N, C-alpha and C positions, 0 to 999 in steps of 0.2 A: 504494500500500500504506500503510495507516495504521500508525503506530507504536504500540507497546504502552505503555499508560499505567502509570506507577509513581509512587510517592511515596518520596522519599529522607529517611530519618530524620536528624536533626541529628548523631548520633554518626558517621554515615558521612561526612558533609561534613567534620567536624572531623578525623577520622582521615585523610582524603585530604589535607587541608591540612598535617598533621603529617609525612607521609611519602610519598615517591614510589615506594615499593617494594611496597605492598600492593594488594589487590583494590579497596579503596575508591578509591584514586588511579586505577587502571585503569578503574573504572566511570565516573568523571568524565571521563576522557580519551575514553571512548566517546561522549560528547556530540557531539564533532566529527563522528562517523560517523553520527549520527542513527539509532542502533540501538534507541533507546527514547525516550519522551517523559516527562520529569519534570513533575509537577504540584505547584503550590505555592500557598499563600495568603499574604496579607500577614502575618498573625500567625506563620506558620511561617517565613517569610523573616526576620522580626524576631528570631525565636529563633535561626536560623542566625547572624545577624549579632551578636547579643548574646553568644552563647557564643564565637564565633570571636575576638571583640575583647576578651575577658577578659584581663587582664594575665597573661602567662605561658602562656596556653592554646596558642598557636601560635608557638613560638619560630622565629626565622629568617625570618619574613615581616613586612613592614611593614604598616601599616594600609592603605596604598594598594594593595599587592599583594593583601591579603585582599579589599578592595573590588573589585578587578579580577576575582578568581575568582568572588566572589558575583554580581557583575554579569553575568558570562558564564553562570553557572548560571541566573540569572533570564532572560537573553535566550533561552535554549534551552527554557524552561519555559512550560507553560500556567498562567496565573495564574487561580486559582479564587476566586470569591466564595462565602463560606459564609453561607447564610441561615438555618441551623438549627444546633443544637448537639447532639452525641451525648453530651454530658457529663452526669454522669460515667458512662462506660462502662468505661474502663480504670483501673487503679490510679493512674497518674500523669497529671495534667492535661496535661502537655506531650506525652504520647503521644496523648491525645485530639485535639490539634492535627493530628497526622499522620493519624489515623483519619478525621477529618472531611474532609480533603482527598481521601483515598483513596476514601471513599464518594461524595462529590460528583462526582469525576472518573471514577468507575467504573473505577478502577485495578485491575489484576489483582494487583499486588505492592506491598508495603511493603518497602523495602530497609533493613535494620537489622542492627546487631550484637546487639540485645537482643530476640531473637525471643520469649523468655519473657514480655516485657511486652505482647505483642500476642496473647495467648490469646483464642480465640473469634472470630477473623476469618473463619472458614469461614461463619459466619452471613451475612456480607456478600459471599462469593465472592472473598475476598482472601487471598493467601498472604504470610506474612512470611518473607523469605529474607535471608541475608547477601549482601554483594556478590558473593562468590565463587560461592555457590549460584545466584544469579540469572544470572550470566554463563555458568555451566556449563549451566544449564537452557535458556537462550536460545541456546546454541551460540556464544557470544562467546569463551569460554575452553574449551580442550580439557582 
């Protein structure tokens, strides 16, 4: 059985690093169960890393712990090479990083807390869902 392709927005990764209580954290914990397959590009990973390592962004975790989590996410992900740019398609160029990976990987979902930023994804056959909405839709959460 092939895993469902998704792209995880930076805001979800950062939220998961900040708290173990929410849906973002549970979503990342599901990586161990192989219930979905994240897709990532080098520029998107660099975005994860640069935001996570901003001073004061993720209190309570050392740089080494942040590196370990990011390395784990990377180890569970398909790394995609982007040979084309959809830019500018969305208002924020950082969101275009996410869209490019989603289109290239033929992902069904972009998992984000900023669904408004991804208007028009239907054109590509992609849905923007929050971590909780994604896990409910996929039967991971009841």
